[in-house]
N, C-alpha and C positions, 0 to 999 in steps of 0.2 A: 333697184332703186328704193324699193318700199322696205327693204331690210335695214337700210342705214339708220333711219330715224329710230326704229326698234333698237337697234344696237346702241344708239346714244342714250336711249330711254333707259335700258338695261344698265348701261355703265353709270348713269346718275343715280339709278335706284340701288345699284350695289354699292356705289359710293356713300350714298346716305345711309344705307344699311350698316355698312362697316362703321361708320362714326357712331351710330346708335348702340351696334353691338359692342364696339369697343368701351363706351361709356358703361354699358352694364356690366361688362367684364372687369373694369377698373372698380366699380362699386362692389362687385361680389369679391374681387381680389382683397379689398380693404376689409370686407366683412369677415372673411376666412382667414385673414392674419397673413397674407402673402405678398400684399402690395405695399407701395410706399406708404409710410406713416403708419403702418400697422403694428400691432405688438409683436416682440421678437417671436420668431418661429420656433417650434420645438426643434432641439438639436437633432441631426440624424442618428439612426440607431447605431449603436457601437457596443463594444463589450462593457458590461456593467463594472463600475469601480468598486472597490471594497467598501463595505458598509451598507446599512439598510437603505433601499430606495422606497420613494413615496409612490412610484408608478404603480406598483401592485396594489398597495394600500387604496389608492384612489380609484381602483376599478371596481364599480359597484356590482359588476355582473359576476365577480370572483366569490367563491365561498370562502369562509374564514381558513379553512385548510388549505385551499388553493392558493390563497394569498401568502400563507406562510411557506409553502413549499417554494413558491416563486421567489420570495425575498431571500430564502436560504440559498437557493441556486445562484441568484444574483450576487450574493455576498461571498460565496465559496468558489464558485466557477474560476475567478481570476487565479486561484492558487493551482488549479489542475493544469498540468502539461502533458503534451505528448512526448514520449521518448522513442527515438529511432536509432537503431544500431548498426554497425557494419563490422565486418571481420576481415582481417588480412589473410589471403589465401594465396600460396604459391601457385604459379603457372604450371608446374609439373615437377616431377622427381628430379629431373636434370635441369630445371629452369631456375634462373635467379630472380626472375620477374615476380612481383608481388601485386596483387590485385585486391581492390576493396570490394567486397561482396555484400549487399544488404543482408542484414541478419534477421531483422524483425522490427516490430513496434509494440510499444505498450503504453502504459500511463504512469504518471507519478505526480507528486504534490509538493509544493513548497513547504519545508519544515521550519526554516527560520530566515532571518534577516541577512544571514552570512551566504546565502545562496546554496544551502543544502537542500537537495531534492530526494525525497524517499520513493522508493518503488520496490518490486519483487526481484529477487535474485535472478529468477529464471528469464526475466525480461532482459537483462544484461549479460547473462551467462554465455561464455565463450566469444563474446564481443571485444573489440579492441578500440572501437571509436563510438562516441555517444552524442547525440545532438538532442537538445532539449528545445521545445517549441511551445510558445505561450498562445494563448487564445487569439491574440492580434497577430498572429502568424509570424512574429519575430523569433528568430532561432538563436541558440546560444551553444557552442561546443562545452562539453562537461567532461569531467574527469572523475574517475572512480576513487571514492574515498575509502569505502570499505564494503564488505559483504559478509553476510552470515547465512550460508546455505542452509543450516539446520532450522531456520525459521523462515526461509525463503524472503529475506530481507536485504536490501542493498541502499547504499546512500552515493549520490552523485554530488558534484559541486560545480555551479557555474558563476561566471562573472556577469551579473547584470545590475542594472540601476536599481536602487533601493526602491523606487516608486513601483517596479514590477513585481517585487517580492512580497507576496501577501500569504503569510504563513496560515495553515488550517489550525484552528484552536484544538489542541488534544482534549478529548473528554475522558471518560472511564468506562471500561468494559465490564467492571466487577458487579455493578449494580443494574445492568441491563435486564429487561424482562421481556419474555417471549410475547409477541404482539406488538412491540413498539414499532413506530413507523421509521424506516430507514431510507436514505437516498444514496444512490450510486452514481458518480460522476466519472466518466471515462471517455476512451476513444474506441468503441467496439468497430472491428472491420475498418478502422482508419476514419470513422466518422467522429470527428473530434467534438468535444463538449456535449456529450450525450447524457441526458439525465434519465435514470429509471428509479422507481420507487416501489417500496414493498415493505415487508415487515420482517421483524426477527422471528425465524420460524423455529429456530432451537439454539440452544446454547451447550457448551461443553462437549462439542464435537472433537474428534481427533482425526487428523490427516496425516499424510506422510509427505515429508519435504523431498526435494530432488536428490538428496543424498541417503534417504531412507529413514532419516529420524522422525519421530512423532512430534507433531506440533499439536499441543494440547489446548484446551479451552477455546477452540475455534467457533466462530459465530456463523450459523447458518442462516441464508436470507433467500427470499423468493424474488428479491428485485433482480431484475434481468442482468446477468453477467455474461458477457460473451468475449471470444478472443479479442484481444486489444484493450479489455478492461483492466487486465492484470496491473497491479501496482497502484490503482486508483483508489480514492478514499471512500469508505462507507461512512456516511454522517447521519447523526441523529435529526430529529425535527427541530432541534434548536441550532443546526449548524456545527456541531462539535464532531470531530474525528472519534469514531468508535472502532474502526478496524481498517485493515487494508485488503482489498479484494485480491484473492489468489488464485482460486481455481473453482470449477464447476463440476459437477457429474452429469453427463449427458451422452447418450448413444450417438448423437449427431454432431457433437462437438460445438453446439449452439445451446442457448440458454433453455433449460428445461424446468426452470424454477427451484433449482438446488444449487445455489452458489455457496462459497464460504470466504471468510475474511479472516485474516490473523487479528486477534483482539489488540486493541490499542495499549492494554497495560503491557503487554509483551513487547510492542513497538517502543513504548516510553523506555523500556529497559534496555533494549538492544541498540536503538539508534544513537543515543549519546555515547555509548562505547565504541561504535563504529566510528563516530566523528572524532572521538578522542584518540583511540588506538588504532583503527582501521580494521579492527577485528573484536569478537567478544572474548573477554579474559574471564573464565569462571574461576571462583574460589576452588581450592583443591582440598581433598581429604588427606592427601599424602600416600596415595596408594598407585599401583600399576595394576591393571586387570588383563585377564584373558579376553579374547575376542568372544562374543556371543556364539559364534559357530563351534568353538571348542567346548563351551559349557553345554550346548545342546547335544553334541555328540557323546558327552558324558552323562547325558540324562539329567542334568542339573538346571534348575530354574533359579536364576538370581545372578548376581554379578560375582564372579571368582576372582578373589584377590591373588594375583600373581607374585608381586613384591610390596613391601611397605617401605617407604623412604624413612631412613633412620632420622630421629628427632622430629618428625612430623607429627601432627595432631593425632593420626592414626596409630603411630608407633606409641605415642604417650598414652593412648586410650586402650593399648594392649592387642590390637589387631595384628594379625600375622600373615606373611605371605606364605606360598606353597612350600612344603618341606616334606622330606622323607621321613617316615616313622617305621620303615621296615625295609626288607630288601627291595620290594617292588611296590610299596604302597606310598601313597602322596596323600598328606592331610592338608585340606584348604580351608580357608574361611570364605564363607559365602554371604554377601550382603544380600538381604531379602527385604529390607524396610529401611526407610529414613524418614524421620520425623512422622511416623504413622502411615506413610504412603507406601504402597508396595512397589517393590523394585524387581523387575523380572529381567531386565536387559540393561546394558550400558547406557542406552538412550534414556531410559527410565531415570537412571541415576543423574544423568547431566541435567535432565529436565528439572529435577529437585535442586541441583546446586544452582541453576539459573536463577532461581528465586531468593537466593542468599548472596551475602557479601562476606569478604574476608573478615574474620573476627567473630561471625556467628558460631553458635553451638549447636550442633545438631545431634539428634538421638539416632544411632545406627543401630538396626537389628541385624543380627547375623547368625548363621548357623556354623558349628565346629563339632566334628565328630557326633553328628546327628542330635546335638543340643542346641537350643536357641538362647542367645544372651543379647543384651542391650548395653551399649557404651555410649558415653558422650564424647564427641569429637569436635575440637575447635578448628573452624576452617581457615585456611591460610592463602595468602596472596599467590597468585600464580607466579611460579618461577622462583619462589623462596626456597 
């Protein structure tokens, strides 16, 4: 009997307390911008749009360097995509069934407004199906436009709304300095939109491509690059593309502070050709060569000319193919230098030709009968 008045008293007290609490909560809501009549609330977090953002600049607790890195990431990250690949595999020797098997993942970045995406060749190698996923998780099927295994570069193409295509601004790798700040954006171990920072550790490195060709002028960086980062952009502190991350040196297959990127000057030379032709077409001297293995077995260092194409630049310059000079003796011309650069292998010769166009004139140093000479050769269009 005595408990009932207490219950009524508690009920009235809680009721009055709820009204008072509601009043204060409403006032607080107006003060913090979430109630009716309050100023518009900040929009929910989402992927940053292309262009500078004021959010980082307004943060007084950030240093100037931190603010710049944040702004560069916000500006460039919409350009970076995840690339997943699958391969078609037959169910067995006597089976006609074909299965799609996941091949792997990597990173790429938007090259232009036409939907071209640049990545590493080894990311898409041996794959038959490609999917490009943007930071907002929207995915688009891609087709292979072209690849150049010698430089570990490939181009895909997607059909996507123009509003989603934010090309990375190409910079220059020729003026880089050791110690410059660099940023790598990619999808290591499938963790998308990962940013790592570091410096240019060294320049002018050489690495081997998947087909054994030497890739020259490679950028070395200590920015963490891990499996899944391949094909992603290496960016300078102004947000310009300076390289394409391609490989690491590590005993554990994880970042050990030694990563490599293909220089953007090479990328700018290769990618337009892949988009236009589907392949890289090098200007030619007008010669056919013996494989390096044949030259090595003969104890020769240089590129041994097997044949000279009639009426070619090499023929007009006086270069000769292999020829008999006795019963059992063969005389050959051996290219040892082009434009002052040593040529020891066919790969070295191709690396020099990559830097030229048809119509250029190069100085070719060669050996014939233990004598060295130099001639000028006009390069020609491939296929002429």
